[in-house]
LUMKOL-544269 format. One record per residue (C-alpha): residue number from 1; residue in three letters; chain; x, y, z negated. Coordinates in nm, 3 decimals. Last residue first. Layout:
LUMKOL-544269
<atom seq="NUM" type="ALA" mol="A" x="X" y="Y" z="Z"/>
...
end
This chain:
LUMKOL-544269
<atom seq="262" type="ASP" mol="A" x="-0.398" y="-0.048" z="0.096"/>
<atom seq="261" type="ALA" mol="A" x="-0.211" y="-0.339" z="-0.066"/>
<atom seq="260" type="TYR" mol="A" x="-0.197" y="-0.326" z="-0.443"/>
<atom seq="259" type="PRO" mol="A" x="-0.388" y="-0.650" z="-0.511"/>
<atom seq="258" type="ASP" mol="A" x="-0.153" y="-0.847" z="-0.285"/>
<atom seq="257" type="GLU" mol="A" x="-0.368" y="-1.146" z="-0.188"/>
<atom seq="256" type="TYR" mol="A" x="-0.321" y="-1.433" z="-0.430"/>
<atom seq="255" type="PRO" mol="A" x="-0.503" y="-1.680" z="-0.206"/>
<atom seq="254" type="ASP" mol="A" x="-0.187" y="-1.701" z="0.005"/>
<atom seq="253" type="ILE" mol="A" x="-0.233" y="-1.727" z="0.376"/>
<atom seq="252" type="PHE" mol="A" x="0.023" y="-1.976" z="0.505"/>
<atom seq="251" type="ALA" mol="A" x="0.065" y="-1.944" z="0.878"/>
<atom seq="250" type="ASP" mol="A" x="-0.089" y="-2.209" z="1.100"/>
<atom seq="249" type="ASP" mol="A" x="-0.280" y="-1.965" z="1.319"/>
<atom seq="248" type="GLY" mol="A" x="0.028" y="-1.750" z="1.354"/>
<atom seq="247" type="ALA" mol="A" x="0.140" y="-1.478" z="1.115"/>
<atom seq="246" type="GLY" mol="A" x="0.395" y="-1.322" z="1.344"/>
<atom seq="245" type="GLU" mol="A" x="0.645" y="-1.086" z="1.186"/>
<atom seq="244" type="ALA" mol="A" x="0.963" y="-1.259" z="1.286"/>
<atom seq="243" type="GLY" mol="A" x="0.852" y="-1.336" z="1.636"/>
<atom seq="242" type="GLY" mol="A" x="0.526" y="-1.468" z="1.769"/>
<atom seq="241" type="ALA" mol="A" x="0.177" y="-1.355" z="1.693"/>
<atom seq="240" type="ALA" mol="A" x="-0.143" y="-1.541" z="1.623"/>
<atom seq="239" type="LYS" mol="A" x="-0.415" y="-1.298" z="1.522"/>
<atom seq="238" type="GLY" mol="A" x="-0.535" y="-1.227" z="1.168"/>
<atom seq="237" type="ARG" mol="A" x="-0.471" y="-0.856" z="1.193"/>
<atom seq="236" type="ALA" mol="A" x="-0.102" y="-0.920" z="1.279"/>
<atom seq="235" type="LEU" mol="A" x="-0.018" y="-0.637" z="1.037"/>
<atom seq="234" type="GLN" mol="A" x="-0.217" y="-0.804" z="0.760"/>
<atom seq="233" type="PHE" mol="A" x="-0.063" y="-1.145" z="0.826"/>
<atom seq="232" type="ARG" mol="A" x="0.283" y="-0.995" z="0.809"/>
<atom seq="231" type="ARG" mol="A" x="0.196" y="-0.811" z="0.487"/>
<atom seq="230" type="ASN" mol="A" x="0.046" y="-1.119" z="0.322"/>
<atom seq="229" type="GLN" mol="A" x="0.339" y="-1.344" z="0.405"/>
<atom seq="228" type="LEU" mol="A" x="0.600" y="-1.084" z="0.316"/>
<atom seq="227" type="TYR" mol="A" x="0.440" y="-0.994" z="-0.017"/>
<atom seq="226" type="LEU" mol="A" x="0.375" y="-1.353" z="-0.124"/>
<atom seq="225" type="LEU" mol="A" x="0.730" y="-1.463" z="-0.047"/>
<atom seq="224" type="ARG" mol="A" x="0.893" y="-1.167" z="-0.222"/>
<atom seq="223" type="ALA" mol="A" x="0.675" y="-1.206" z="-0.531"/>
<atom seq="222" type="GLN" mol="A" x="0.762" y="-1.575" z="-0.555"/>
<atom seq="221" type="ALA" mol="A" x="1.133" y="-1.520" z="-0.499"/>
<atom seq="220" type="TYR" mol="A" x="1.143" y="-1.254" z="-0.770"/>
<atom seq="219" type="SER" mol="A" x="0.925" y="-1.452" z="-1.011"/>
<atom seq="218" type="ASP" mol="A" x="1.157" y="-1.751" z="-1.004"/>
<atom seq="217" type="ALA" mol="A" x="1.015" y="-2.031" z="-1.221"/>
<atom seq="216" type="SER" mol="A" x="0.682" y="-1.852" z="-1.204"/>
<atom seq="215" type="ASP" mol="A" x="0.478" y="-1.793" z="-1.521"/>
<atom seq="214" type="TYR" mol="A" x="0.570" y="-1.433" z="-1.601"/>
<atom seq="213" type="LEU" mol="A" x="0.559" y="-1.229" z="-1.281"/>
<atom seq="212" type="VAL" mol="A" x="0.353" y="-1.447" z="-1.050"/>
<atom seq="211" type="SER" mol="A" x="0.111" y="-1.575" z="-1.315"/>
<atom seq="210" type="ASP" mol="A" x="0.087" y="-1.231" z="-1.474"/>
<atom seq="209" type="VAL" mol="A" x="-0.010" y="-1.079" z="-1.139"/>
<atom seq="208" type="THR" mol="A" x="-0.276" y="-1.344" z="-1.075"/>
<atom seq="207" type="ALA" mol="A" x="-0.432" y="-1.330" z="-1.421"/>
<atom seq="206" type="SER" mol="A" x="-0.411" y="-0.950" z="-1.428"/>
<atom seq="205" type="PHE" mol="A" x="-0.595" y="-0.902" z="-1.099"/>
<atom seq="204" type="ARG" mol="A" x="-0.862" y="-0.673" z="-1.242"/>
<atom seq="203" type="ASN" mol="A" x="-0.621" y="-0.511" z="-1.487"/>
<atom seq="202" type="ARG" mol="A" x="-0.364" y="-0.429" z="-1.221"/>
<atom seq="201" type="ASP" mol="A" x="-0.644" y="-0.308" z="-0.993"/>
<atom seq="200" type="GLY" mol="A" x="-0.766" y="-0.077" z="-1.270"/>
<atom seq="199" type="LEU" mol="A" x="-0.411" y="0.056" z="-1.301"/>
<atom seq="198" type="ARG" mol="A" x="-0.430" y="0.124" z="-0.929"/>
<atom seq="197" type="SER" mol="A" x="-0.753" y="0.321" z="-0.974"/>
<atom seq="196" type="ILE" mol="A" x="-0.596" y="0.518" z="-1.258"/>
<atom seq="195" type="LEU" mol="A" x="-0.306" y="0.612" z="-1.029"/>
<atom seq="194" type="ARG" mol="A" x="-0.541" y="0.717" z="-0.750"/>
<atom seq="193" type="ILE" mol="A" x="-0.737" y="0.940" z="-0.986"/>
<atom seq="192" type="VAL" mol="A" x="-0.413" y="1.087" z="-1.120"/>
<atom seq="191" type="ARG" mol="A" x="-0.301" y="1.168" z="-0.766"/>
<atom seq="190" type="ALA" mol="A" x="-0.632" y="1.344" z="-0.695"/>
<atom seq="189" type="ALA" mol="A" x="-0.589" y="1.549" z="-1.012"/>
<atom seq="188" type="ASN" mol="A" x="-0.240" y="1.647" z="-0.888"/>
<atom seq="187" type="ALA" mol="A" x="-0.393" y="1.771" z="-0.562"/>
<atom seq="186" type="GLU" mol="A" x="-0.662" y="1.961" z="-0.750"/>
<atom seq="185" type="ARG" mol="A" x="-0.403" y="2.144" z="-0.961"/>
<atom seq="184" type="VAL" mol="A" x="-0.170" y="2.211" z="-0.666"/>
<atom seq="183" type="PRO" mol="A" x="-0.438" y="2.352" z="-0.439"/>
<atom seq="182" type="LEU" mol="A" x="-0.574" y="2.101" z="-0.184"/>
<atom seq="181" type="ALA" mol="A" x="-0.477" y="2.063" z="0.180"/>
<atom seq="180" type="ARG" mol="A" x="-0.127" y="1.918" z="0.138"/>
<atom seq="179" type="GLY" mol="A" x="-0.227" y="1.657" z="-0.118"/>
<atom seq="178" type="VAL" mol="A" x="-0.534" y="1.560" z="0.081"/>
<atom seq="177" type="PRO" mol="A" x="-0.343" y="1.528" z="0.409"/>
<atom seq="176" type="ASP" mol="A" x="-0.069" y="1.312" z="0.250"/>
<atom seq="175" type="PHE" mol="A" x="0.250" y="1.422" z="0.424"/>
<atom seq="174" type="VAL" mol="A" x="0.494" y="1.349" z="0.145"/>
<atom seq="173" type="THR" mol="A" x="0.317" y="1.037" z="0.019"/>
<atom seq="172" type="ASP" mol="A" x="0.233" y="0.878" z="0.355"/>
<atom seq="171" type="VAL" mol="A" x="0.583" y="0.957" z="0.484"/>
<atom seq="170" type="VAL" mol="A" x="0.750" y="0.807" z="0.177"/>
<atom seq="169" type="MET" mol="A" x="0.534" y="0.496" z="0.189"/>
<atom seq="168" type="GLY" mol="A" x="0.601" y="0.446" z="0.558"/>
<atom seq="167" type="VAL" mol="A" x="0.974" y="0.467" z="0.501"/>
<atom seq="166" type="ALA" mol="A" x="0.940" y="0.200" z="0.232"/>
<atom seq="165" type="ASP" mol="A" x="0.722" y="-0.002" z="0.467"/>
<atom seq="164" type="ARG" mol="A" x="0.990" y="-0.004" z="0.732"/>
<atom seq="163" type="ALA" mol="A" x="1.270" y="-0.095" z="0.490"/>
<atom seq="162" type="THR" mol="A" x="1.053" y="-0.367" z="0.343"/>
<atom seq="161" type="SER" mol="A" x="0.842" y="-0.367" z="0.027"/>
<atom seq="160" type="PRO" mol="A" x="0.794" y="-0.538" z="-0.308"/>
<atom seq="159" type="GLY" mol="A" x="0.752" y="-0.312" z="-0.615"/>
<atom seq="158" type="ALA" mol="A" x="0.657" y="0.056" z="-0.629"/>
<atom seq="157" type="LEU" mol="A" x="0.797" y="0.116" z="-0.980"/>
<atom seq="156" type="PRO" mol="A" x="1.157" y="0.090" z="-0.853"/>
<atom seq="155" type="LEU" mol="A" x="1.154" y="-0.050" z="-0.500"/>
<atom seq="154" type="GLU" mol="A" x="1.209" y="-0.415" z="-0.410"/>
<atom seq="153" type="LEU" mol="A" x="1.344" y="-0.429" z="-0.058"/>
<atom seq="152" type="TYR" mol="A" x="1.325" y="-0.681" z="0.225"/>
<atom seq="151" type="PRO" mol="A" x="1.535" y="-0.599" z="0.525"/>
<atom seq="150" type="GLY" mol="A" x="1.400" y="-0.438" z="0.844"/>
<atom seq="149" type="GLU" mol="A" x="1.033" y="-0.450" z="0.943"/>
<atom seq="148" type="GLY" mol="A" x="1.101" y="-0.378" z="1.307"/>
<atom seq="147" type="VAL" mol="A" x="0.978" y="-0.056" z="1.469"/>
<atom seq="146" type="GLY" mol="A" x="0.751" y="-0.126" z="1.768"/>
<atom seq="145" type="TRP" mol="A" x="0.524" y="0.178" z="1.754"/>
<atom seq="144" type="VAL" mol="A" x="0.249" y="-0.045" z="1.610"/>
<atom seq="143" type="HIS" mol="A" x="0.485" y="-0.147" z="1.329"/>
<atom seq="142" type="LEU" mol="A" x="0.569" y="0.219" z="1.261"/>
<atom seq="141" type="THR" mol="A" x="0.195" y="0.289" z="1.234"/>
<atom seq="140" type="GLU" mol="A" x="0.160" y="-0.009" z="1.003"/>
<atom seq="139" type="GLY" mol="A" x="0.419" y="0.144" z="0.770"/>
<atom seq="138" type="PHE" mol="A" x="0.236" y="0.473" z="0.812"/>
<atom seq="137" type="ASP" mol="A" x="-0.069" y="0.326" z="0.639"/>
<atom seq="136" type="THR" mol="A" x="-0.395" y="0.148" z="0.713"/>
<atom seq="135" type="PRO" mol="A" x="-0.741" y="0.101" z="0.572"/>
<atom seq="134" type="LYS" mol="A" x="-1.032" y="0.050" z="0.812"/>
<atom seq="133" type="GLY" mol="A" x="-1.334" y="0.099" z="0.587"/>
<atom seq="132" type="ALA" mol="A" x="-1.655" y="-0.096" z="0.614"/>
<atom seq="131" type="LEU" mol="A" x="-1.986" y="0.053" z="0.725"/>
<atom seq="130" type="GLY" mol="A" x="-2.239" y="-0.201" z="0.601"/>
<atom seq="129" type="ILE" mol="A" x="-2.502" y="0.034" z="0.456"/>
<atom seq="128" type="ALA" mol="A" x="-2.376" y="-0.007" z="0.099"/>
<atom seq="127" type="SER" mol="A" x="-2.021" y="0.015" z="0.226"/>
<atom seq="126" type="SER" mol="A" x="-2.087" y="0.366" z="0.353"/>
<atom seq="125" type="PHE" mol="A" x="-2.261" y="0.484" z="0.034"/>
<atom seq="124" type="ASP" mol="A" x="-1.956" y="0.413" z="-0.179"/>
<atom seq="123" type="PHE" mol="A" x="-2.058" y="0.634" z="-0.469"/>
<atom seq="122" type="LEU" mol="A" x="-1.839" y="0.895" z="-0.639"/>
<atom seq="121" type="GLY" mol="A" x="-1.716" y="1.015" z="-0.299"/>
<atom seq="120" type="ALA" mol="A" x="-1.841" y="1.372" z="-0.307"/>
<atom seq="119" type="VAL" mol="A" x="-2.194" y="1.260" z="-0.399"/>
<atom seq="118" type="GLY" mol="A" x="-2.206" y="0.945" z="-0.186"/>
<atom seq="117" type="PHE" mol="A" x="-2.467" y="1.086" z="0.053"/>
<atom seq="116" type="THR" mol="A" x="-2.242" y="1.377" z="0.144"/>
<atom seq="115" type="LEU" mol="A" x="-1.876" y="1.298" z="0.080"/>
<atom seq="114" type="ASN" mol="A" x="-1.936" y="0.925" z="0.127"/>
<atom seq="113" type="MET" mol="A" x="-2.114" y="0.980" z="0.456"/>
<atom seq="112" type="GLY" mol="A" x="-1.850" y="1.212" z="0.600"/>
<atom seq="111" type="LEU" mol="A" x="-1.561" y="0.987" z="0.496"/>
<atom seq="110" type="ARG" mol="A" x="-1.726" y="0.676" z="0.639"/>
<atom seq="109" type="LEU" mol="A" x="-1.792" y="0.853" z="0.968"/>
<atom seq="108" type="THR" mol="A" x="-1.427" y="0.955" z="0.980"/>
<atom seq="107" type="ASN" mol="A" x="-1.320" y="0.601" z="0.891"/>
<atom seq="106" type="GLN" mol="A" x="-1.532" y="0.459" z="1.172"/>
<atom seq="105" type="GLY" mol="A" x="-1.406" y="0.716" z="1.420"/>
<atom seq="104" type="ALA" mol="A" x="-1.044" y="0.649" z="1.330"/>
<atom seq="103" type="ASP" mol="A" x="-1.099" y="0.275" z="1.362"/>
<atom seq="102" type="ALA" mol="A" x="-1.255" y="0.324" z="1.704"/>
<atom seq="101" type="LEU" mol="A" x="-0.966" y="0.550" z="1.804"/>
<atom seq="100" type="ARG" mol="A" x="-0.693" y="0.301" z="1.729"/>
<atom seq="99" type="LEU" mol="A" x="-0.428" y="0.510" z="1.905"/>
<atom seq="98" type="GLN" mol="A" x="-0.179" y="0.413" z="1.628"/>
<atom seq="97" type="LEU" mol="A" x="-0.118" y="0.781" z="1.550"/>
<atom seq="96" type="LEU" mol="A" x="-0.495" y="0.827" z="1.544"/>
<atom seq="95" type="ASN" mol="A" x="-0.546" y="0.542" z="1.297"/>
<atom seq="94" type="ASN" mol="A" x="-0.262" y="0.688" z="1.090"/>
<atom seq="93" type="ALA" mol="A" x="-0.436" y="1.025" z="1.060"/>
<atom seq="92" type="ILE" mol="A" x="-0.767" y="0.853" z="0.981"/>
<atom seq="91" type="ASP" mol="A" x="-0.610" y="0.641" z="0.707"/>
<atom seq="90" type="GLY" mol="A" x="-0.452" y="0.954" z="0.554"/>
<atom seq="89" type="PRO" mol="A" x="-0.792" y="1.129" z="0.558"/>
<atom seq="88" type="LEU" mol="A" x="-0.951" y="0.815" z="0.403"/>
<atom seq="87" type="GLY" mol="A" x="-0.729" y="0.789" z="0.096"/>
<atom seq="86" type="LEU" mol="A" x="-0.927" y="1.040" z="-0.108"/>
<atom seq="85" type="THR" mol="A" x="-1.245" y="0.844" z="-0.034"/>
<atom seq="84" type="ASP" mol="A" x="-1.088" y="0.523" z="-0.166"/>
<atom seq="83" type="ALA" mol="A" x="-0.965" y="0.697" z="-0.480"/>
<atom seq="82" type="LEU" mol="A" x="-1.311" y="0.843" z="-0.537"/>
<atom seq="81" type="ASN" mol="A" x="-1.473" y="0.502" z="-0.496"/>
<atom seq="80" type="ASP" mol="A" x="-1.223" y="0.347" z="-0.738"/>
<atom seq="79" type="ILE" mol="A" x="-1.295" y="0.622" z="-0.992"/>
<atom seq="78" type="GLY" mol="A" x="-1.668" y="0.563" z="-0.956"/>
<atom seq="77" type="GLN" mol="A" x="-1.620" y="0.192" z="-1.002"/>
<atom seq="76" type="ARG" mol="A" x="-1.422" y="0.253" z="-1.320"/>
<atom seq="75" type="VAL" mol="A" x="-1.702" y="0.474" z="-1.454"/>
<atom seq="74" type="PRO" mol="A" x="-1.970" y="0.218" z="-1.367"/>
<atom seq="73" type="GLU" mol="A" x="-1.756" y="-0.059" z="-1.527"/>
<atom seq="72" type="PRO" mol="A" x="-1.726" y="0.107" z="-1.866"/>
<atom seq="71" type="VAL" mol="A" x="-1.362" y="0.186" z="-1.958"/>
<atom seq="70" type="VAL" mol="A" x="-1.211" y="-0.107" z="-2.150"/>
<atom seq="69" type="GLY" mol="A" x="-1.011" y="-0.216" z="-1.845"/>
<atom seq="68" type="VAL" mol="A" x="-0.836" y="0.121" z="-1.824"/>
<atom seq="67" type="GLY" mol="A" x="-0.673" y="0.040" z="-2.155"/>
<atom seq="66" type="ARG" mol="A" x="-0.575" y="-0.303" z="-2.028"/>
<atom seq="65" type="ALA" mol="A" x="-0.410" y="-0.131" z="-1.735"/>
<atom seq="64" type="ALA" mol="A" x="-0.217" y="0.094" z="-1.971"/>
<atom seq="63" type="PRO" mol="A" x="-0.093" y="-0.213" z="-2.160"/>
<atom seq="62" type="ALA" mol="A" x="0.007" y="-0.381" z="-1.829"/>
<atom seq="61" type="VAL" mol="A" x="0.185" y="-0.071" z="-1.697"/>
<atom seq="60" type="LEU" mol="A" x="0.392" y="0.030" z="-1.998"/>
<atom seq="59" type="SER" mol="A" x="0.591" y="-0.240" z="-2.180"/>
<atom seq="58" type="ARG" mol="A" x="0.538" y="-0.548" z="-1.966"/>
<atom seq="57" type="ASP" mol="A" x="0.512" y="-0.366" z="-1.634"/>
<atom seq="56" type="VAL" mol="A" x="0.814" y="-0.151" z="-1.705"/>
<atom seq="55" type="ALA" mol="A" x="1.016" y="-0.460" z="-1.802"/>
<atom seq="54" type="LYS" mol="A" x="0.900" y="-0.643" z="-1.490"/>
<atom seq="53" type="ASN" mol="A" x="0.993" y="-0.345" z="-1.273"/>
<atom seq="52" type="PHE" mol="A" x="1.343" y="-0.335" z="-1.427"/>
<atom seq="51" type="GLY" mol="A" x="1.391" y="-0.706" z="-1.362"/>
<atom seq="50" type="HIS" mol="A" x="1.276" y="-0.658" z="-1.006"/>
<atom seq="49" type="VAL" mol="A" x="1.521" y="-0.368" z="-0.964"/>
<atom seq="48" type="THR" mol="A" x="1.805" y="-0.599" z="-1.065"/>
<atom seq="47" type="ARG" mol="A" x="1.672" y="-0.870" z="-0.835"/>
<atom seq="46" type="ASN" mol="A" x="1.669" y="-0.622" z="-0.547"/>
<atom seq="45" type="ALA" mol="A" x="2.031" y="-0.530" z="-0.613"/>
<atom seq="44" type="PRO" mol="A" x="2.135" y="-0.895" z="-0.595"/>
<atom seq="43" type="GLU" mol="A" x="1.904" y="-0.961" z="-0.298"/>
<atom seq="42" type="PHE" mol="A" x="2.031" y="-0.679" z="-0.077"/>
<atom seq="41" type="PRO" mol="A" x="2.074" y="-0.891" z="0.235"/>
<atom seq="40" type="ASP" mol="A" x="1.712" y="-1.010" z="0.214"/>
<atom seq="39" type="ASN" mol="A" x="1.580" y="-1.094" z="0.560"/>
<atom seq="38" type="ILE" mol="A" x="1.331" y="-1.374" z="0.498"/>
<atom seq="37" type="ALA" mol="A" x="1.244" y="-1.586" z="0.801"/>
<atom seq="36" type="ASP" mol="A" x="0.891" y="-1.715" z="0.857"/>
<atom seq="35" type="ARG" mol="A" x="0.860" y="-1.614" z="1.220"/>
<atom seq="34" type="GLY" mol="A" x="1.231" y="-1.641" z="1.286"/>
<atom seq="33" type="SER" mol="A" x="1.515" y="-1.398" z="1.359"/>
<atom seq="32" type="PRO" mol="A" x="1.461" y="-1.157" z="1.074"/>
<atom seq="31" type="ALA" mol="A" x="1.503" y="-0.789" z="1.164"/>
<atom seq="30" type="GLY" mol="A" x="1.785" y="-0.537" z="1.206"/>
<atom seq="29" type="CYS" mol="A" x="1.889" y="-0.264" z="0.965"/>
<atom seq="28" type="ALA" mol="A" x="1.971" y="-0.023" z="1.245"/>
<atom seq="27" type="ALA" mol="A" x="1.607" y="-0.013" z="1.349"/>
<atom seq="26" type="VAL" mol="A" x="1.507" y="0.089" z="0.998"/>
<atom seq="25" type="LEU" mol="A" x="1.752" y="0.378" z="0.990"/>
<atom seq="24" type="LEU" mol="A" x="1.667" y="0.494" z="1.341"/>
<atom seq="23" type="CYS" mol="A" x="1.298" y="0.492" z="1.253"/>
<atom seq="22" type="ALA" mol="A" x="1.361" y="0.691" z="0.936"/>
<atom seq="21" type="SER" mol="A" x="1.565" y="0.954" z="1.117"/>
<atom seq="20" type="MET" mol="A" x="1.293" y="0.997" z="1.380"/>
<atom seq="19" type="VAL" mol="A" x="1.021" y="1.009" z="1.113"/>
<atom seq="18" type="LEU" mol="A" x="1.197" y="1.272" z="0.907"/>
<atom seq="17" type="ALA" mol="A" x="1.285" y="1.491" z="1.208"/>
<atom seq="16" type="SER" mol="A" x="0.929" y="1.477" z="1.343"/>
<atom seq="15" type="ILE" mol="A" x="0.779" y="1.539" z="1.000"/>
<atom seq="14" type="PRO" mol="A" x="0.963" y="1.867" z="0.956"/>
<atom seq="13" type="PRO" mol="A" x="1.159" y="1.864" z="0.627"/>
<atom seq="12" type="VAL" mol="A" x="0.977" y="1.889" z="0.294"/>
<atom seq="11" type="LYS" mol="A" x="0.926" y="2.163" z="0.040"/>
<atom seq="10" type="GLY" mol="A" x="0.734" y="2.049" z="-0.266"/>
<atom seq="9" type="SER" mol="A" x="0.452" y="1.825" z="-0.378"/>
<atom seq="8" type="ILE" mol="A" x="0.500" y="1.594" z="-0.675"/>
<atom seq="7" type="LEU" mol="A" x="0.565" y="1.242" z="-0.559"/>
<atom seq="6" type="PRO" mol="A" x="0.312" y="0.964" z="-0.593"/>
<atom seq="5" type="ILE" mol="A" x="0.377" y="0.651" z="-0.802"/>
<atom seq="4" type="ASN" mol="A" x="0.332" y="0.353" z="-0.571"/>
<atom seq="3" type="LEU" mol="A" x="0.195" y="0.138" z="-0.850"/>
<atom seq="2" type="GLY" mol="A" x="0.370" y="-0.184" z="-0.781"/>
<atom seq="1" type="MET" mol="A" x="0.364" y="-0.545" z="-0.883"/>
end
C-alpha cells in the first residue's frame, strides 16, 4: 500500500531540467520485452523496502486509518471531496501536457462547479449531475510522451511503482499547482486533507489491502503483480495495446483495483 506522503515545499530546479533528466534516467533503465513481463532487477532491495512498508502499515498506517474510519461518514465524504477538488488543477495541467483537451475542459468545468455550487469543494456537485472527473498524473504524461515504464520499484511509504511513475510522483508533488499557488500554511493544510483522504481509502479497502499484505503467501509478488496489471490497464484506457505495457482484451483485470491510484 502507499500513501504518497507529500514533500514540504522549497526551492526546486527548473521543471524542464528536472523532466529532461528524469526521462533520460527512465529511458536508460529499459523496459520489459513482453506484454505481461515483469522488469524487476532490484527485487532484493525492493523486498527490503516492502518489509519496511508492511511494518509501517501495521504499526502506524492501519491504526490511523481505523481512526479515520470512526469519523462520521458525511465528514469523511466532505474530506474526500475536498481532496478530489484539490487534485483537479494538477489533473488539468497533465491533461494539457498530454494534449487531451477534452479531458482538460471537463476537469476545468468540474473544478469551477465544485468550487461554486459545491461550496468550495465540500460537495461533489459535478458528479451529482453526471460530470465525471478525468484523473491523471505526470506518470501518465510521460507514458503519452513515449517514455517506457522502466523497472519496477517499491518506494518507502509510497509503495508499488515503476521508474517512470516514481519520476511522475516527484514532479506532481514538487510542481503541484495548489501547493505552489497557496501560502505555506494553506498549502500544508491541503496536504493534510489529502493525507486524511488516503487514510480513509486505506480504511475503506482494508479487507483487500490486508488480504494482499498479510494473507498472501508472497505479499511482495502479489502487490507487484496487481500494481503492474492495474497500472498498465489504466494507461491503456481499456483498449487493446501491444508491447510491454499493453493490457489487451484478454488481459487480467484484478477486482482488487489499486485503492490508492489517482
